[in-house]
Structure formats: C-alpha cells, structure tokens
N, C-alpha and C positions, 0 to 999 in steps of 0.2 A: 505105636504106629500113628495115632492121632497127632502126637507131638511132631513126628517127622513131616506129616502132611502140612501142619500149621507152619512149621519152619520153612518148608519149600514155598508155600504160598506167600509168606511174608517176604522171602528173598526175591521172588518173582515180582511182587508189587514194588519193592524198593528199586530193583533193576529197571523196571519200566519207568518209574519216576525219574531216575537218573538219566535214562536215555532221552526222555522228553525234555528234561531241563537242559540237556546239551544241544538241543535244536537251536541254531543261531537266530537272534532276534532280527526281525525286518528293520531296515533303517527308517528313521523318521522321515516322512515325506516332506518335501519342501511345500510350505503352505502358500506362500506368495505365488500367484500365477497372473502376471501382468499381461494385459492385452492392449494393443496400440491400434487406434483408428485414426485415419487421416481424412478430413473432410475438406474438399475444395469448395471455394466460393461458387455458389450457383447464381448469385445476383450481386452486382456491385456497380456503383456509380459515384459521382460527387456532385455537390451543390455549391453555388457561389452567390454570396450576398450581393455582390456588385450587379449581378444579372439574376434577380430573384425569380424570374419566370422562365428561365432557360434550363433545359435538360442536357446533361453532358454524357449520356450513355455512349455516344458516338466517339468520344475523345480517344479511346484506346489506352487510357491509363486512369489511375485514381490520384486525385489531388487533395491535399489537406494542408492547413496552416493559416497564415495571414498574409494577404497579398501586399507586397511592398509597392505595387503600382497603383492600386485603387484603395488601399488601406481598408480592405474588406476581408471578412472571414471566408475560408474555404474548408468544407467538411466532407469526409468520405463516408459512404454507407456500404457495408459489406454484410452479406447473409451466408452463413454456413449451415447447411441442412444437417443437423445433428440427429441421426437416426441409428437404431440398432443397439443402443446402450441401455440395458435394463435400469429401471428407476431405483433398484436396490443396489446397484453397483457403487463401489467407492471410487471416486475420481482421484487418482494419484497425482496427476499433473495435466495441464492443458496449456498449449502455447499457440498464439497466433503468429504465423510466420509471413513476413512481408519482405519484398525486395525493392530497394530504391532504384528508380529509373533515372531521375534527375532532381536537382534542387535549384531554387531561384530566389534572388534578392534577399539573402540572409542579412538581417540587421545586426545580429550577434554571431558568435561562433557556433551557435547551436539553435535548434528549434525543438521544443518539448511538445509531446503529443499525449493525450489521454484517451482511453477507450471507455465509452459509456454504453449501457444497454438501451436499445431503442424500445420504446413503449407503443409504437404504432406501426402497422403494416405499411409498406411503401412499394412502389412500382419502379423497377429499374429504368424503364424507358420513358417515364413521364414525371419522375420525381424532380422537384425544383426546390429552391430555397423557401418558397411560400407554400408548396403543396407536396403532400406525400404521394399523391397520384393525380390523375387527370380530374378526378371527381371529389377527392377528399383533401382539404387543406390540413397543414400541420396545426395543432393547437397553438404552437409557438413557432413563428418563422424561424427557419434554421434547423428544424427537427425536434421531435418529441422524445425526451430521454427519461428513463427511470433512474433517479438519483439514489440508488440503493446499494451501491458498491462500497467496499471498505476503504477506498482510496480518497484522494482529494475531491471534495464537493460531490461524493457519491460515485466517483469513477471506479473502474475495476482494475485498471493497470495504466502504466505510463512508460514511455521510453523516450530516448533522446537521439536525434539525428544531428551529427556534427557537420559543420561546413566543410570539414576535411574528409568526410566519408566518401569512398569511391562509388562509382556507378556499379549497381548490382549487389551492393552490400546487403546482407541478410540481417533482419531484425526479428528476434524471437522474444515474444512478449508473454509473460505469465498471466493467463486469464483462468486459473484453476477455480477461483471462487465463482466466476461467472458461469462456467460449465456446471459446477455443482448446483447453482441456482436453477439452471435449465433442467438437469437430469433428476436431481434429488428433491428439489422443492417445487417442481412443476411450473416454474415461471415460463410464460410463453416466449418462444424464440422468434423475435422479429428482426434479429440482426444486431449489428453494433455500429456505433458512430465513432469516427476518428476525428478528434478535435485538437487543434494546435493552440499554442499560447498566443498572447497578444503581441509578441515580438514579430516583426516583419520576417517573412520567410515561408516559402511554399515548397513542399516536397511532392514529387510525382512518384507513385509506386506502380509497379506492374499490376495489371488487372487480370480478371479471369480469362479474357480473350487472348492473352499473350500466347504466342506460338510455342514457346518453350514451357512445358508444364512445370518444370522445377522452379520457375519464377512467379507462378501464379499464387495468389493469396490462398493460404490453407490453414486449417486448424488441426493440430495434432493432439489427440487425447489419449492418455495412458490411464487405464482403469483396471480394477480387479474385482472379481465377483466374490461374494462371501464364501468361505470354505473352512472346514474343520477337519483335521486329521487326528487320529487317536492312536497312541502307541503305549506300550507298557515296558517298564524297565526289565521285567521278566514276566513271561507269559505263563510260567509254571511256579507254584509254591507248594511246599509239603508241610504236613503236620500229622498229628496223631489224633485218634478219637478223643473228644473233650478239649482239644487244643484250638489254636487259631493260626491263621496264616496272613501275611501281608503282601500287597501288591502296590507298586507305584505306577500310576497311570498319568500320561501326559497328553493334554489336549492342546494342540497348536491351532491357532485360528487367525483369520484376518477378516475385517469388515463385518464383524458381528458385535452386538452389544453384550459386553461381558456380564452385565447385571442380569441377563436373561439366560445364562448358561445353566444347563441342568443335565444330570447324569441319568440315563434311562437303561434299566435292565431289560434287554430284549429277550434273552433266554434265562429263566430263573435257575438258581442252583438247586440241588436236591432238597427235599423237604427236611426242615429242621436246621438247615444251614443258613445263617444270617450274614448279610453283607452290610457293613457300615462304611460310609464314605466320609472322609475328613479332608478339607482343603489345607494343603501344606503351604501353598503360595499361589498367588494369582496376579497376573500382569496384563498389559494390553494385548499380549500375543500368546500367552500360555497359561494354562490352568494345571497346576500340579496337585494331584489327588492321591491320597493314601487310602487304599481299601483294606479293611480288616474283616477277614472272614472267620466267623466263629462256628466251629464244628461240634455237634453234639457227641456225647460219649457212646451213643448207640449206633453211630454210622458204621457201615461196613468198610473195610479197607478197599481201596481202588483209586482210579483216576476219574474225576468228575469235571464237567465243563459248564460254564455259564458265559453268556454273551452280554455285551453292553455297548452303548454308544453315547455320544454327547450331542445335544441339540441346543440351538440358540436362535434368537431373532436377528435378522440382518440389521446392521447399523443404520442403514437407510431403507425406508419402506418398512414393511411388516412381514417379510418372507421368512419362513422357518427353514433353517439350515441344519442338517444332521451330518455327523461324521459317518464314515463306513463303520460297520460293526466289527468289534474284535472279540475273540474268544479267549478266555482265561482257563487254565487247567489247575485243578486242585488234586494233589497226590496225597492220599491218607494211608499211612503205614501203621502197623499194629505192634511192632517189636521195639525193643530198646537198643540203644547204641551209645557210642561215645565219640568224642572228637579229640585228636591229639595235635598239639601245636606248640612251637617254640615261642617264648616271649623273652626278648625280642626275636623276630624271625630272621635277623641278620646280625652279624657281628664283624668288626674290623680288627685285624691283627697285624702286627709287624713280625718279621722273622724272629723266632725265639720267644715270642710272647704267647700269652694264653688268656682265656676269658671263660667265665661260667655263665650259662644261661639256664632258664627254667623250662622244663618240658611239662606242660599241663595237660591233664586228661579231664575233659569236660563231659559229665554224664549226659546221655540223651536216652533216659529210661533204663540205663544199665549202670550199676554201682559196684560190680564185683571186681576181682583182681585182673590186672592187665600185665602180661609178660612183655618186657622191653628187650630189644636186641638191636645191634648195629647192622644196618642193611647196606650202607655205603659210606666208606671213609676214603677220601682221596689221598694219594701218596703225598708225603710231606706234612700230613696233619695227624694228630693223635686225639682220640675222643674217649672219655671216660664217663660211664653212667654212674650216677650217684646210687641208684637202686635198680635191680633188675626186675622186681615185681612191685607194682604200685596199684592201689585201688582207684577205680574211676572216681573222680571228684577231688583227687590229690595231685601233687606235682613232685618232681625230683630235679635236682641240679645235674647239668651235663657240662663237663669241662672240656674245652677244645683248645689245643696248643699247636703252634706251628714250629717246625724245625728251624734252626738258625739259617739253614740253607734253602729254606722254602722260597720258591719263585713267586714274585708278586702276581696276583691275578684273582680270579673269582672261582670259588670251590663250593660244592654242595655236599652236605652231610645228611644222610637219611637214616632215621631210626624207625624200626617197625614196632607196632604196639598191637597185641593180640589178646582178646579176652571175650568170653561170652559168645563165641562163634563169629565175632566181628574182628576184622583185621584193618588197621589204619596205618598210615605213614605220616611222619612229621618231618618236614624239610627245613634245614637250617642253611642259610647262605653265609659263607665265610669269605671275606675279602681280605687278602694279604696285600699290604701296602708297602711301597718303597720307604726306606728311612727318610725322614724329612730333614731338609737343611735347617740352619738356624734362622732367626728372624731377619727381616729385610733391613738393610742399611742403604740409604740413598741420599741424593742431593737435589736441590731445587734451583732452576734458572728461569729468568723471565726476560722477554724481549718484546717491545722496548721497555727500558726501565722507567721512562717518563711518558705519560699519555696526556695529550692536550685535547680538550673538548669544549664545545659551547654548551650553555645551559640547555638541557633537554636533548643534547646530542649523545651519540653512542660511539664507542671504539673498542678495540680489542688488544689484548696482550697474550702472547704465546708463553704458556707455562709448561716446562718440561720437567718430568720426574726421572732422574737418572739413577739407575740401580748401581750400587757400589758392591754389594755382596748380599748373601742370604737368599731366602726363598722369595718367590714371587708372592706379593701381598697387595691387596687393594689399598690405595692411599686416598683418604677423604680430605677434600680441599674446602677451605672457607676463606672469606675475605673480611677484614676488619678495617675500621677507620673511614668508611664512606660518610659523606655529609648527609644530612636529613634530606629525604626525598629521592636520593639516588638509589640505584639497584644494580645487581650483578647476577651473572650466571656463568657456569662452567659447561663447556660442550660435553664433557664427560666427568661424572663425579658419582662414585669414586673412580679414580684413574688407575691405570696399570702402568707400572714402571716401563720406561723406554719410549713412551709415546708423548706427543705434544697435545696439550689441552688448551683450547681457546677460552680465555677469560674475557667475557663481554661486559663492559661497564656502561650503564646509561646514567648520564649526569642528571641531577635534579635542578633546583632553582637557584641554589646558592653558588655565586662565583667565588673563587679563591684557590689557594694552593693547599693540597692535602697529602699526607703521608699514609699510604695504605700498607697493610700487613697481610700477606698471603700465608695462611697457616695450613700445614699438611700434617696428617696423623695416619700412620700405617695401621694395618689390622693388628700388628704385634705391639702397638702402643708407642712407636718411635715418632716423636713430633719434631717438625722442622718449620722455620719461618723465613720469610723473604720480604723485603720492603721495596715498594715501587712508589713513584710520585704521580700525582694527578693534579693537572692544572685545568680549572674550569673558568672560562671567560663568559662574560655576560652576552646574551643573545637578544637581538631586537625582537620585540613581541608585537605582532600585529594587534591592532585594537579589536576588542570584542564589544559589541553593543547590542542593544535591543531598541526596537521601534514600536511605539504604541500610538494609536489614533483615538482621540476622544472628541465627540462620541464615535462609536463604530458604525452608526447609521444616521443619515440625515434625510429629511423629507421636505421638499420645497415644491413650489408651483412653477409652471412654465414662466420664463421671463424673470424669475427671482433668483436670488443667490443665497448660499449658505456657507458656513465655515466650519472647519474641523481643526482642532489643535493636534499637531504632530509632535510628539515628545521623543527625543533620542537620548538614551541613557547609556553611558559607558559602563560595561560590566567587567572589563579586564583589558590588559595590554596597554601599549603606549597610545597617547592621545594623537588623533589624526582628524583632519577635516573630512566632513561627510557631505556628499552631493545628494540633494533631494530631488526627486522627480515623481511624476504621477502618470499612470498608464490606465487605459480602459475608459477614458473620457468619451462619452457618446457623441455622435455626430450632432451638430447643432448646439452643443454646450462647450464651455471652456473652463479651464481650471488653472490656478496659479498657486505657487508655494512661495511664501515670503517669510524669512530669507531663503534662497535656494541653497545656500551653503552655510554650515555651522560646525562648530567643534563641540562634541558632547561633553558634559550634559547641556542640553539646550532644547528649544522648542521652536516651531514654525507654524504658520497659519496656512492651511489649505483652503482657498476660497474657490467655490464652485458656482459658476453662472449657468443656470439651467438652459437659457436660450429657448430653442424650439424643441429640444429633446423632451421625450416623455416616456415613462416606464421605469423599470428597476434595473440598476446597473451595479457592477462591482468595480470600484476604483482600487488600483494597486499603487500604494505609496511605497516607493523604493528608495532606500538609503544605501549609498555605495561609498565605502571608505577609499582612501588613497591606495591602500594595499590590495584592493579588489574584493574585500569582504562585502557581501550584500545581505541586508535584512529588509523584510517587507512587512507592511500592515495593510489590511483591507478595510475599505469603507463602503458600506452599502448606500447607494444614492437612489432615492425614490423621487421621481419628478411627476407631480400630478398635473393633468391637463386642465386648464382653465376653461370653463364652459361659457358659451354664449347664451346667458340666461334669458334675456329679453327675446332674442331671436328664436330660441327654442320654445318659449312660451307662445310666441306669435304663430309659428309654423307647426307647432304641436309635436315635433320630434327632432332629436339630434341628427337623425338620418336624412332629414329633408335636404334637397340640393342647396337651398339658400344658406342653411346653417353650416353644411359641409364646406361651402365656398368661403364663408366668413372664417372658419377655422383654418382653411388652406391659406387665405390671405394673411392671417395672423402668423402662421408657422413659416411660410416661405418668403414673405416680404418683411414683416415687422420683426419677428424674432430670429431672422436669419443673419442679422448683422449686429455689431456692437451698438451703433446709433439707434437702431430699432429697439433693441433690448432696453436701453436707457429711457427712451420715450415711453415704452410699455410700462415702465415702473410707475410713471406719473398717471398714465391712462388707467392702469390696473387699480390704483388707489381711488381714482375718481369714479370709474365705472361700477366697481363692486361696492361703492358706498351707498348707492341707491337702487341698483338693478335687482337685488334679491327681493326687496319690498315691492317694487313695481311688478316683477314677474308674479309674485303672490297675488297682487291685486287683479292681474289679468286672469290668473287661474280661478279666482273667486268670481269674476265677472266676464264670462265667456264672450259677451257682446263686444268687448273691446278688441277682440282679435282681428275682425275684418278691417276696421279702420287702421289698426297697427300695420297690417300688411301693406295698405296703401301708403302709409307714412314711411315704412322702411324700403319701399320699392326704389325710390331715387338713391337711397344709401347703397343698396346692393348693386344697382346699375352703375353708380359712380365708381364703386370699388372694383367692379368687373372691368370698367374702362381703364382705371388706373393699373389694374393687374396686367392687362394686355399691353397697354402703352409702355409700361416700364420694363417689359421683358428685354428689349434690345440693350437698354442701359444696364440692366442687371447682369446680362451676359458679359458685358465689358468690365464692369466694376460693381461688386455687390453693394458697397456703401453708397455709391452714386445712385444705384438702382432703387435702394430703399428711400432715398430722398425724393427721387422722381415719383415713385409710387405715392409717397405721402403728400407731395405738393399737388399732384393731380386729384387725388381723392379729397384733400382738404379744400381745394378750390371748388370742386363740384358740390361738396357738402355745404360749403359756405354759401354758394349761389342758390342752393335749394332751401336750406333750413335757416340761414341767418339773414336772408333778404328782408323778412319782416322786421328783424331787429334793426337792420340798416335803415329802413324806411322810418321806423320809430325815432331813430337817432336824428335823422335829417329833419323830421317834423319838429322834434323838440328844439333843434338848433334854430329853426326859423322862428319858433315862438320866443326864443331868447334874442332875436334880432340879428341872427346870422343866417347867411345863405350859402353853406359850403357846397362845392361842386363834387358830386359823388365820384366823377372820373378822377379828379385831383386826389380825393381821399384814397381811391384805389391805387393810384400811382405811389402816393406816400407809403401805403401799406406794402406795396411791392418792394420799394427801396428798403424799408425796414426789414422785410423778409430776406433781402439780399445780404444785409449786414448781419442778420441773425444766422444766415447760412455760413458766413465766414466764421462767426463765433462758434458754430457747431463744429466746423472743421478744426479749429484751434483746440476746443475742448476734447475732441476725439483723439487728436494727436498726443495731447498731454495725458490721456486716460483719466480725465477728471470726471468721475461718474456723476456727481451732483450737478456740476456745471453743464454737462451734456444733457442731463434730464431736463434742466430748466431751459436751455437754448433750443433743444428740439421741440419741446412743448410750445414755447413762444413762437418758433418758426411756423409751425403748423397752424396755430391760432391766427397768426398774422396773415398767412395765405388764405385761410377761410374768410377772414374779414375782407381781404382784397377781393376774393371771389364774390362776396355779398354786394360790395359797393360797385364792382364791375357789372354785376347783373342789374343793379339799379340804374347805373349810367346807360347801359345798353337799352333798358326798357324806356328810359326817358328819350333816347334818340329815336327809337322806333315810334313811340307815341307822338313825338314832335313831327316826324315825317308823315305819320298818318293824318295829323291835323292839317298840315299843309295841303295834302292831297284832297281832303274833304273841303277845305276852305276854297281851293281852286275850283272845284266842281260846283260849289254853291254860287260863285261869281259868274260862272258860265251860264248857269240857269237864269 
C-alpha cells in the first residue's frame, strides 16, 4: 500500500513539473525605449562687427557669415531651453535644424559654419558685437565662447551652405556632444553661436518669430532612459534530491554601466538549496548568466520557487536601475526514469535503399529492462528491431528500408519503450529522396572579351554559366592574371547555372595589356577556363601636396613686420603650379607672399606688416593647385601694442585722456598708412632707445611730473590740431592725410621745441661772421621739404621700405626746422614793429 501511494505521489509531481515546463516563455521585452523632444528657440538674434553697438533683434531673421560689403563678421546667437531630460538619460542624438531664408555676396561656391557653446548669458533685445546685454560687455568683442567641443578649434559641429542651395533648404546639424555636455555633465546652457568662415558670404536663416513654425530654429533631441529587462531561457528546471539544475538567464539593458551589474535574490530558495551564478557572456547590451541550483538529498519532492532581479548604476549620473523581478520554478522528482532516442534522429534513403541507426536508452535513475515495440511504421517502409528487450543504459540497432516504389517525401517511424512503469517514445525522421542525376556539365561565356580601363578605373564583364547536362550544382568562380594592385569581385559566387554573373574589375596603377583567366569549378569537381583581355591605360594623377608654415606663431609690435617661411612639398601625383594666398589678415595690417606662385617642392616667404593692428589673430595660408586641390596651414599672429612710456609716466595712467589721444593719433594717423608705418620704424627705434630710462627717472623723482606736463602740453595741443586739420584730407586720400597730419604736427613741434636751437644756430652764425635771415632759412627748408615729399612719393610707389623710412623721417625733420625758423622770423618781425611803435612814442614826448 505504501509503495502504491509513493508511486502515485511521484507520478503527480512529475506530471505537475511537465505541465509547468510546457507554459510558454514570455518574449524578451525590447529594451531600447527612445524618447524624442523638440525644443524651439526662445531667444535668437545676430551681431555685426561693422556696427558693434547695434542690436538686430528687430530684423526678423538670423544672419551669419562674413559680409562681402563691409568685410566684417556676422554671428548668430540662439538659445534652446533644454528642460525635462533627466541628467542620467543617455543622449542618442541631437540635431539643430535651421532653414535658409536667403544668401548674399558669396565669394566662393559655399560658406562654412561652425557651432560653438556660449559661455556668457546674453539678452536678445540688447546684445551687440561689443555687449552681451545693456549692462554687461562681452569679455571678447564678438561673443564669449567655450572652446571645449570636439571639432575644429573647440567647435561642436559644422555644416556647409552652397551657393546653389534653394530658399527654404533645411540644414540638420549633429550637436549630440553639445547636448550631452549640457544634460550629463551639467555645463550651463547659455545658448550657441553660429560662426562663418573668413570667406565672404552671408546667410540669412529664419528666426523664432517666423510665422511658419516649421521654419523656426529648433533642437531635436533623441534620448533613452536606463532600463533593464530580465528573461530566462526556461523558467522551470527539474532534478532529483541530491542533484542540481541549470537555468540560463538573460539581462538586456541600455544606458547602464555594465561594470556595476549585479544579480540580486529577491525571494530565497528553500533552506539547503544553493544558487551559484556564472557569467557565460557579457556585452554592452546583454548579460548571459548561467545559474546552477544545488539541491540537498534531504529535500522533499515538489515544485519550489525563488525570485531574482538585476540591478546596475546608470551610465550617466548615479541612479540605481533595477529590472522587474522574475520567478524561477524548481521541480524535484524522487523516482527513476530513462530517455529513449535515435542517433542520428533522421536518416535519408532512396527508393530501394536501407540504413541502420542506433536506439539508445539513457538511464535517469532506472537501469532495468526495457521492452521495445514498433508503434508507427509508414507504408512503403520496413523497420527491424535488433533486440526487443534492452536494459536502460544500453542501445540496439534499428534497420529501416524503403520499397523500390516508395514515393519521395518525409516519414516518421515511432518506437515505444516501456520499463519500470515508465513509457517513452523515440521518433525517427525518414526522408525518401528522388534519384539524383549525374554531375553537372557546363560551358562558360564572357562579354565583352576585351575590357579597356584607365588606371584606378573599374569596369565589368558579364560571365554566363550555361548548363549542358547533369544536376544543378554551384560553380565557384575565380580570376587569375590581374596585375599588382588590381582587384576583382563577382556579383554572385558561387554561381548557379543559367544565370549571368557580373565580374567587376578595378584597375591598379600599372598600365599595359594583360590576359586574364576566368576559372570555374563545379561542386562535382568539373573545372572550366575562359580567357579575356584587359587593357589598362595611364590616367593623369592630380598632384598631392602638403603645406607647412615655420614658425607657426610670430609675435611683433605695432608698426613692425615679421616673416614666416611657407614650404610646399609634393607628396604624390603629377607636378602642378600652386597659387599661394593668405586670409585672416587683421584690419590695419598687411601681408604678402613672395613668390605668390611656385611648383612644389619649394618655399615662399610670408611677410606680415603689423601696422595699427593689435591682438592675437589666426592667419590662414592657402595653397591651391591647378586641379583645384587646396591645402592650408595656420599661423598665429600676436601684435603687441607699443606704449607711450613717457606720457604714461607723466600723466600717471594709460587711461588718461592725453595718453589715450596719443595712442589714437598713432593708430589712426601714423600706422594707418604705408608711409606712416615706414616713418614709425625710424621713430620707434629712436623713441624707445631713451624713453624707458627717462620714464624710470621720472618714476624715481616724482617732482619731475608737473614740469613735464607743462613741457608736453604744446605737443599734445599741436597733435590735436594736426589730428583735426588733417581729417578732410584723410577722408579723400589716406596717404595724403598722413602727410598732412605729419607736416602740421612737425611744424608746430618745431616752432615750440626747436626754436631755442634755431636761435642758438643764428647766434653761432653771427659769431662766425655771418648774418643769415631766418625767413630765408625757413623758405630754404620748405623747398627742401617739397623735394623730400616728391622723394617720399617715389619711394612709396616703388615700395622701397628703407628709402621711404629715410625720406619720411627727413621730410618731417625738415618741416620741423622750417617751423622753428619761421617762428624766429615771425618773432623778429613782431619785435621790430614793437620797437618802431615805442620809438615813435618817445619822439612825440
């Protein structure tokens, strides 16, 4: 009676386990869950270097680029309010979407734009080239940018507008890294700046006030939140007391750090049952875990459950992400059994043929005798069992034969195995095949038989495999005889008979005539060959070259010049002449390249005259070959401002009005022209040879400052007069204006400061027995100054730097001398008139 109860209980447990195991597995959930947010611009405007104090919020569009009218930069400011995206989200993609309204004055066929992250807050209605708002100036005129992007000079993205682009064209610019910096790295969002290249060309884009919402600037962000799903290959496993069971668990995840993944038992298995986890494989999206559950020998038969989940830290931020909990079932059976199976499980026969397979009985706690019988034998087949009784753990042969008239198809043979109260079935799949024809016989054809290509070019030949007889077999194709560097491919390989295959050949570098062999081999081993001709002609190769500037950075003072060696080296292709040019030269400076054309390898000299410019600039040296290939090199130009040392020591600060005026006179009058720059070269050497020591003396003796202010007052007053008087001439011609300003200031300086020297010279001449007329000396100096002015004009037209430096210096010194002697002559006339008046009054008395 007890044995019957035990048997029934065991059968019930096994039946329950089988029913549970048949429950269908839930499909693996899709882990990726993308969200898309669109942010429209809430602030936008543009700023213009030509009008640095003007705000353009009223314009109704955004402008960016480089004006071909004023040769000044135009930059657009846009702010997208990025909100609602958690800091731990993974940014999949981000795009700035702009639409072109119009374009103007393109110098080339395109204009290039870069996107930078702004580092300062700005006001849409008051931002200008000089100021971010009405109360806060930019640290650098033209906008403050954070140069921390992965692109060129710290940009985050770039795009190109072609001169042929139609109105309304949409530009989608990838700014994924910028949005990641905002969302994941906590960078402050102050908007972006759109900057064009130095090529002339301005593009107007629709702004946020555009009536059509689809044309407004917007930022489209696709992101996904961290997520983990957990599934099992099978949620039920069975074993017996003292045994073990295995589960395969798969954790699919996105946007989490896989190094922080951990498996957590939410509901523990029964006491004495131990769960061991082993990583089978791990990738960036999935963790494959094998769980081995060890069951003690004392456990009671039944179905047990335990739950688990997977947790990890988000890839961005520090948020803990957990998967939903899954429950695994463990079925523990207490009786023995066996498995019955054919090896192999299927067999192929032809009509009239036969085959023998093994029927194996694998013990599962039962090793007794097993009775075998045929349960299902399809018509047209015959099955013979090697033995009718076999112990579990052994095997026997089973012979299957097909009648000669058996129809081709798929059949199933079933053998029943019964022993120890357990009944199992073993299934054998039998496939009856049609008689196979003989091996394939075929021919090859090719069209065209001769292929002509240029070096590096490609062409095709149609190869056809024509079946003559036999069965269908795959034909493997190959090509022999190609020159070095050439390559080939077949559109289909292996090929099937009856179809055309395209043979594509790409020529290498070697020109000549070649005989190629197409070799074909069928699956049955039949090999065929066919020859074709290949003619390769030489192709012209555009020159490849590299440009290098040495040094890559130069530092000079205002009014000075520096030079850089530009080397052009040919790296490949045919020799061509290269045209050299330089871009990015700041206003007030000039640059020349000598020679402007050369054939690599060769070098040229880039000469930069600083003029009135000051600050740091990037010069772009461009080399363009006749075939249109362009290479560039950059040179950093640093121009230091020369200080008015004596005036600064006298007035106590560089910010004093007098010092500021002296700098303005120097920058807008002297250094604004070629002649002024050449004169400044001589003045610079003279002035800075003694001024530092004199300024130091004044610093150490403060009592000298009041008299120096008196001494410098006529100088400042005279320069202001020259500044004002020369403006009309300067408006008409800059070179004439600088000579007018120099002549006026030199005459005033001479009359004030050189008059004592003129008096001393006249006194010395009288002591030597001569009595020169100061008015005649002044006229002579004026005539000499006129001749020197002509010499200045000739030197300037010939671009003779040294001669122009000498003639301009001599011209101004002569004018100063004329001013001094004119002052003496005027004083003599005034004194003579005063004497006559006094003498006449004396006689009347």
